[in-house]
TORBAVEX-329541 format. One record per residue: residue in three letters; chain; x negated, y negated, z of N, C-alpha, C in turn. Coordinates in steps of 0.001 Angstrom, whole numbers, padded with zeros to 6 digits. Each point is the difference from the previous one (the first is absolute). Example, Ala and Ser with C-alpha at 12.3 -4.5 7.8 and 13.67 -1.06 7.14 Angstrom:
<gutors>
+--------+--------+---------+---------+---------+---------+---------+---------+---------+---------+---------+
! residu ! chaine !     n.X !     n.Y !     n.Z !    ca.X !    ca.Y !    ca.Z !     c.X !     c.Y !     c.Z !
+--------+--------+---------+---------+---------+---------+---------+---------+---------+---------+---------+
!    ALA !      A ! -013190 !  005690 !  007800 !  000890 ! -001190 !  000000 ! -000900 ! -001200 !  000000 !
!    SER !      A !  000350 ! -001050 ! -000720 ! -000820 ! -001190 !  000060 !  000770 ! -001090 !  000730 !
+--------+--------+---------+---------+---------+---------+---------+---------+---------+---------+---------+
</gutors>
This chain:
<gutors>
+--------+--------+---------+---------+---------+---------+---------+---------+---------+---------+---------+
! residu ! chaine !     n.X !     n.Y !     n.Z !    ca.X !    ca.Y !    ca.Z !     c.X !     c.Y !     c.Z !
+--------+--------+---------+---------+---------+---------+---------+---------+---------+---------+---------+
!    UNK !      A ! -000769 !  001285 ! -000027 !  000603 ! -001204 ! -000173 ! -000743 ! -001226 !  000151 !
!    UNK !      A ! -001146 !  000103 !  000574 ! -000792 ! -001301 ! -000056 ! -000243 ! -000160 ! -001124 !
!    UNK !      A ! -000221 !  000556 ! -001266 ! -000678 ! -000199 ! -000817 !  001233 ! -000875 ! -001070 !
!    UNK !      A !  000784 !  000508 !  000362 !  001349 ! -000537 ! -001021 !  000087 ! -001155 !  000834 !
!    UNK !      A !  000314 !  000165 !  001278 !  000099 ! -001737 !  000647 ! -000701 ! -001067 ! -000613 !
!    UNK !      A ! -001365 !  000348 ! -000128 ! -001014 ! -000809 ! -000083 !  000144 ! -000304 ! -001949 !
!    UNK !      A !  000262 !  000938 ! -000469 !  000473 ! -000434 ! -001896 !  000992 ! -000642 !  000190 !
!    UNK !      A !  001328 !  000298 !  000300 !  000988 ! -000791 !  000148 !  000240 ! -001392 !  000642 !
!    UNK !      A ! -001128 ! -000413 !  000990 !  000200 ! -000970 !  000815 !  000777 !  000186 !  001136 !
!    UNK !      A !  000580 !  000960 !  000464 !  000969 !  000243 !  000806 ! -000493 ! -000243 !  001486 !
!    UNK !      A !  000276 ! -000775 !  000766 ! -000115 ! -000020 !  001626 !  000267 !  001170 !  000626 !
!    UNK !      A ! -000795 !  000364 !  000889 ! -000116 !  001331 !  000814 !  001399 !  000053 !  000686 !
!    UNK !      A !  000737 ! -001208 !  000578 !  001251 !  000385 !  000876 !  000944 !  000322 ! -001030 !
!    UNK !      A !  000313 ! -000408 ! -001540 !  000751 !  000212 ! -000839 ! -000036 !  001418 ! -000876 !
!    UNK !      A ! -001292 !  000239 !  000060 ! -000008 !  001364 ! -000286 !  000044 !  001286 !  000642 !
!    UNK !      A ! -000084 ! -000453 !  001661 !  000534 !  000991 !  001024 !  001556 !  000247 ! -000452 !
!    UNK !      A !  000475 ! -001392 ! -000055 !  001622 !  000195 ! -000420 !  000489 !  000899 ! -001058 !
!    UNK !      A ! -000870 ! -000444 ! -001053 !  000340 !  001099 ! -001505 !  000005 !  001139 !  000570 !
!    UNK !      A ! -001381 !  000356 !  000533 ! -000179 !  001385 !  000103 !  001266 !  000673 !  000870 !
!    UNK !      A !  000290 ! -000746 !  000740 !  001000 !  000791 !  001532 !  001537 ! -000082 ! -001332 !
!    UNK !      A !  000300 ! -001053 ! -000916 !  001183 !  000080 ! -000394 ! -000056 !  001097 ! -001156 !
!    UNK !      A ! -001040 !  000330 ! -000447 ! -000271 !  001150 ! -000999 ! -000083 !  001396 !  000460 !
!    UNK !      A ! -000483 !  000041 !  001072 !  000141 !  001321 !  001128 !  001561 !  000197 !  000191 !
!    UNK !      A !  000872 ! -001217 !  000369 !  001326 ! -000068 !  000181 !  000907 !  000422 ! -000774 !
!    UNK !      A ! -000536 ! -000087 ! -001183 !  000879 !  000111 ! -001408 ! -000681 !  001029 ! -000706 !
!    UNK !      A ! -000568 !  001007 !  000855 ! -000405 !  001038 ! -000203 ! -001040 !  000200 ! -001687 !
!    UNK !      A ! -000869 ! -001035 ! -000125 ! -000604 ! -000297 ! -001321 ! -001324 !  000691 !  000260 !
!    UNK !      A ! -000776 ! -000338 !  000961 ! -000790 !  000699 !  000667 ! -000246 !  000686 !  001484 !
!    UNK !      A ! -000762 !  000764 !  000592 ! -000410 !  000510 !  000801 ! -001276 ! -000789 !  000700 !
!    UNK !      A !  000077 ! -000097 !  001547 ! -000980 ! -000274 !  000611 ! -000639 !  000812 !  000902 !
!    UNK !      A ! -001573 !  000102 !  000381 ! -000660 !  000648 !  000458 ! -000768 ! -001026 !  001097 !
!    UNK !      A !  000504 ! -000035 !  001476 ! -000813 ! -001061 !  000628 ! -001113 !  000716 !  000538 !
!    UNK !      A ! -000796 ! -000797 !  000679 ! -001155 !  000194 !  000714 ! -001166 ! -000331 ! -001007 !
!    UNK !      A ! -001355 !  000347 !  000349 ! -001656 ! -000212 ! -000528 !  000285 !  000418 ! -001403 !
!    UNK !      A !  000404 !  001365 ! -000141 ! -000039 !  000638 ! -001336 !  001439 !  000038 ! -000491 !
!    UNK !      A !  000731 ! -001000 !  000170 !  001363 !  000075 ! -000472 ! -000373 ! -000838 ! -001550 !
!    UNK !      A !  001438 ! -000321 ! -000222 !  000399 ! -000653 ! -001298 !  001225 !  000117 ! -000875 !
!    UNK !      A !  000054 ! -000345 ! -000957 !  001464 !  000073 ! -000522 ! -000467 !  001196 ! -001079 !
!    UNK !      A !  001531 !  000191 ! -000668 !  000118 !  001276 ! -001059 !  001397 ! -000482 ! -000595 !
!    UNK !      A !  000141 !  000101 ! -001487 !  001064 ! -000431 ! -000144 !  000921 !  001616 !  000372 !
!    UNK !      A !  001743 ! -000369 !  000255 !  000774 !  001145 !  000276 !  000236 !  000648 ! -000954 !
!    UNK !      A ! -000215 ! -000569 ! -001114 !  000495 !  001215 ! -001265 ! -001070 ! -000274 ! -001126 !
!    UNK !      A ! -000089 !  000506 ! -001306 ! -000970 ! -000387 ! -000836 !  000837 ! -001484 ! -000931 !
!    UNK !      A ! -001362 ! -000511 ! -000149 !  000594 ! -001540 ! -000633 !  000751 ! -000170 ! -001026 !
!    UNK !      A ! -000064 !  001259 ! -000647 !  000981 !  000146 ! -001154 !  001395 !  000080 !  000560 !
!    UNK !      A !  000368 !  000377 !  000705 !  001347 !  000242 !  000488 !  000285 ! -001381 !  001096 !
!    UNK !      A ! -000915 ! -001099 !  000168 !  000870 ! -001197 !  000383 ! -000010 ! -001154 ! -000657 !
!    UNK !      A !  000784 ! -000680 ! -000420 !  000358 ! -001248 ! -000762 !  000308 ! -000928 !  000305 !
!    UNK !      A ! -000238 ! -001446 ! -000597 !  000117 ! -001043 !  000387 !  001094 ! -000490 !  000920 !
!    UNK !      A !  001161 !  000913 ! -000985 !  001528 ! -000708 !  000634 !  000283 !  000628 !  001355 !
!    UNK !      A ! -000814 !  001075 !  000645 ! -000007 !  000671 !  001331 ! -000487 ! -000983 !  000506 !
!    UNK !      A ! -001272 ! -000499 !  000008 ! -000486 ! -000731 !  000977 !  000586 ! -001347 ! -000179 !
!    UNK !      A !  000591 ! -000588 ! -000736 !  000643 ! -001643 !  000259 !  000988 !  000546 !  000200 !
!    UNK !      A !  000724 !  000872 ! -000345 !  001567 !  000091 !  000634 ! -000529 !  000131 !  001655 !
!    UNK !      A ! -001053 !  000819 !  000541 !  000114 !  000120 !  001193 ! -000576 ! -000902 !  001054 !
!    UNK !      A ! -000552 ! -001148 ! -000288 ! -000365 ! -001149 !  000226 !  001056 ! -001004 ! -000186 !
!    UNK !      A !  000485 ! -000454 ! -001195 !  001179 ! -000921 !  000154 !  001286 !  000508 ! -000619 !
!    UNK !      A !  000466 !  000996 !  000112 !  001183 !  000591 ! -000081 !  000439 ! -000184 ! -001724 !
!    UNK !      A !  000978 !  000468 ! -000529 !  000243 !  000203 ! -001832 !  000052 ! -000998 ! -000363 !
!    UNK !      A ! -000624 ! -000163 ! -001007 ! -000543 ! -000800 ! -000998 !  001365 ! -000637 ! -000891 !
!    UNK !      A !  000428 ! -001340 !  000589 !  001086 ! -000529 ! -000855 ! -000499 ! -000819 ! -000776 !
!    UNK !      A !  000549 ! -000417 ! -001358 ! -000511 ! -001026 ! -000967 !  001039 ! -001430 !  000139 !
!    UNK !      A !  001165 !  000396 !  000998 !  001177 ! -001127 !  000282 !  000504 !  000522 !  001275 !
!    UNK !      A !  000382 ! -000787 !  001122 !  001088 !  000466 !  000963 !  001291 !  000206 ! -000440 !
!    UNK !      A !  000559 ! -000338 ! -001222 !  001132 !  000446 ! -000627 !  000390 !  001329 ! -000286 !
!    UNK !      A ! -001370 !  001012 !  000036 ! -000181 !  001372 ! -000485 !  000107 !  000426 !  001456 !
!    UNK !      A !  000309 ! -000547 !  001254 !  000182 !  000726 !  001266 !  001807 !  000228 ! -000160 !
!    UNK !      A !  000377 !  001579 !  000107 !  001301 !  000030 ! -000037 !  000911 ! -000698 !  001031 !
!    UNK !      A !  000915 ! -000583 ! -000493 !  001227 ! -000824 !  000925 ! -000883 ! -000878 !  000755 !
!    UNK !      A ! -001128 ! -000172 !  000177 ! -000592 ! -000911 !  000653 ! -000512 ! -001491 ! -000521 !
!    UNK !      A !  000353 !  000059 ! -001257 ! -000418 ! -001534 ! -000631 !  001064 ! -000924 !  000617 !
!    UNK !      A !  001142 !  000240 ! -000134 !  001287 ! -001134 !  000328 ! -000151 ! -000895 ! -001279 !
!    UNK !      A ! -000399 !  000378 ! -001156 !  000423 ! -000298 ! -001262 !  001157 !  000159 ! -000433 !
!    UNK !      A !  001091 ! -000852 ! -000578 !  000881 !  000201 ! -000062 !  000155 !  000518 ! -001826 !
!    UNK !      A ! -001029 ! -000173 ! -000278 !  000003 !  001093 ! -001380 ! -000893 !  001235 ! -000085 !
!    UNK !      A ! -000278 !  000293 !  001277 ! -000559 !  001372 ! -000021 ! -000064 !  001071 ! -000694 !
!    UNK !      A !  000825 !  000203 ! -000710 !  000397 !  001320 ! -001358 !  000373 ! -000424 ! -001177 !
!    UNK !      A !  000309 ! -001351 ! -000191 ! -000114 ! -000836 ! -001380 ! -001252 ! -000372 ! -000307 !
!    UNK !      A ! -001021 ! -000315 !  000693 ! -000677 ! -001027 ! -000369 ! -000839 !  000593 ! -000978 !
!    UNK !      A ! -000375 ! -000760 ! -001100 ! -000956 !  000514 ! -001115 ! -001485 !  000108 !  000285 !
!    UNK !      A ! -000180 ! -000810 !  000882 ! -001591 ! -000261 !  000571 ! -000307 !  001109 !  001077 !
!    UNK !      A !  000980 !  000531 !  000826 ! -000331 !  001220 !  000796 ! -000137 !  001274 ! -001038 !
!    UNK !      A !  000175 !  000050 ! -000825 !  000003 !  001563 ! -000729 ! -001711 ! -000195 ! -000498 !
!    UNK !      A ! -000259 ! -001166 ! -000319 ! -001314 ! -000393 ! -000639 ! -001085 !  000365 !  001492 !
!    UNK !      A !  000565 ! -000533 !  000557 ! -001021 ! -000018 !  001774 ! -000315 !  001553 !  000024 !
!    UNK !      A !  001590 !  000895 !  000196 ! -000176 !  001395 !  000309 ! -000855 !  000732 ! -001142 !
!    UNK !      A ! -000202 ! -000375 ! -001202 ! -000736 !  000576 ! -001159 ! -001403 ! -000083 !  000229 !
!    UNK !      A ! -000311 ! -001225 !  000460 ! -001374 ! -000690 !  000149 ! -000422 !  000868 !  001581 !
!    UNK !      A !  000821 ! -000324 !  001075 ! -000384 !  000803 !  000770 ! -000402 !  001681 !  000092 !
!    UNK !      A !  001024 !  000621 ! -000967 ! -000425 !  001421 ! -000298 ! -000964 !  000452 ! -000412 !
!    UNK !      A ! -000419 ! -001333 ! -001171 ! -001112 !  000435 ! -000783 ! -001587 ! -000152 !  000935 !
!    UNK !      A !  000115 ! -000995 !  001145 ! -001228 ! -000034 !  000620 !  000083 !  001126 !  001082 !
!    UNK !      A !  001489 !  000632 !  000567 ! -000241 !  000945 !  000986 ! -000571 !  001118 ! -000958 !
!    UNK !      A !  000379 !  000234 ! -001076 ! -000613 !  001073 ! -000539 ! -001644 !  000210 ! -000344 !
!    UNK !      A ! -000399 ! -001334 ! -000246 ! -001068 ! -000116 ! -000411 ! -001094 !  000319 !  001494 !
!    UNK !      A !  000419 ! -000319 !  000958 ! -000651 ! -000017 !  001322 !  000369 !  001411 !  000424 !
!    UNK !      A !  000689 !  000704 ! -000302 !  000291 !  000902 !  000273 ! -000272 !  001326 ! -000948 !
!    UNK !      A ! -000525 !  000122 ! -001096 ! -000640 !  000757 ! -000626 ! -001374 ! -000240 ! -001246 !
!    UNK !      A ! -000279 ! -001342 !  000269 ! -001006 ! -000342 ! -000765 ! -001183 ! -000586 !  000738 !
!    UNK !      A !  000171 ! -000104 !  001589 ! -001032 ! -000398 !  000400 ! -000005 !  000659 !  001662 !
!    UNK !      A ! -001279 !  000867 ! -000160 ! -000159 !  001002 !  001340 ! -001503 ! -000416 !  000486 !
!    UNK !      A ! -000026 !  000398 !  001285 ! -001673 ! -000741 !  000458 ! -000971 !  000413 ! -000488 !
!    UNK !      A ! -000002 !  001493 ! -000754 ! -001056 ! -000002 ! -000899 ! -000487 ! -000943 ! -001128 !
!    UNK !      A !  000711 ! -000444 ! -000409 ! -000138 ! -001431 ! -001126 ! -000303 ! -000944 !  000681 !
!    UNK !      A !  000176 ! -000266 !  001350 ! -000047 ! -001324 !  000871 ! -001594 !  000319 !  000500 !
!    UNK !      A ! -000012 !  000941 !  000235 ! -001533 !  000442 !  000408 ! -001044 ! -000464 ! -000839 !
!    UNK !      A !  000355 !  000555 ! -001192 ! -001207 !  000168 ! -001213 !  000033 ! -001415 ! -000330 !
!    UNK !      A !  000736 ! -001189 !  000228 !  000080 ! -001399 ! -000203 ! -000925 ! -000698 !  000541 !
!    UNK !      A !  000702 !  000226 !  001481 ! -000778 ! -001244 !  000965 ! -000727 !  000437 !  000785 !
!    UNK !      A ! -000629 !  001544 !  000235 ! -000651 !  000039 !  000984 ! -001733 !  000522 ! -000465 !
!    UNK !      A ! -000867 ! -000325 !  001090 ! -001385 !  000133 ! -000731 ! -000563 !  001488 ! -000682 !
!    UNK !      A ! -000888 !  000309 ! -000288 ! -000065 !  001040 ! -001129 ! -000195 !  001258 !  001215 !
!    UNK !      A ! -000747 ! -000435 !  001170 !  000056 !  001347 !  001077 !  001539 ! -000065 !  000589 !
!    UNK !      A !  000475 ! -000635 !  000751 !  001075 !  000411 !  000464 !  001207 !  000538 ! -000990 !
!    UNK !      A ! -000250 ! -000368 ! -001448 !  001095 !  000729 ! -001026 ! -000427 !  001634 !  000109 !
!    UNK !      A ! -000974 !  000195 ! -000192 ! -000604 !  001375 !  000146 !  000494 !  000867 !  000990 !
!    UNK !      A !  000047 ! -001031 !  001492 ! -000166 !  000900 !  001451 !  001883 !  000161 ! -000229 !
!    UNK !      A !  000624 ! -001330 ! -000433 !  001304 !  000002 !  000014 !  000937 !  001207 ! -000798 !
!    UNK !      A ! -000361 ! -000141 ! -001218 !  000456 !  000613 ! -001211 ! -000501 !  001626 ! -000391 !
!    UNK !      A ! -001130 !  000560 !  000705 ! -000655 !  000917 ! -000278 !  001146 !  001066 !  000412 !
!    UNK !      A !  000730 !  000251 !  001090 !  000958 !  000645 !  000594 !  001374 ! -000206 ! -000215 !
!    UNK !      A !  000223 ! -001258 ! -000581 !  001257 ! -000043 ! -000147 !  000948 ! -000334 ! -001437 !
!    UNK !      A ! -000981 !  000085 ! -001122 !  000339 ! -000116 ! -001188 !  001210 !  000694 ! -000470 !
+--------+--------+---------+---------+---------+---------+---------+---------+---------+---------+---------+
</gutors>
């Protein structure tokens, strides 16, 4: 975590919270102690960006009007813009769900040494 924290300029306290949240979301396993560390809870190819974003932020909505019955808009079901928002939201959802997995992010964002360590067993 220290190498990632330094590469990404993440303060130590924030990285601890991120690690705790990722463990709570069952994305990583943590092993305490001097010889402890972190490990992905499942292969990187099985963890997509949508899962991570929705864990931290909740469902991705392009517009509040897509919230079923909660928008308060009198044109809720007849609005021509709402259907376009829904289609755009579905496209974003599909891209994040099927197209972007952690393996791809590792290969782009992490230093070569970390890529080898993280991706070796999880591709």
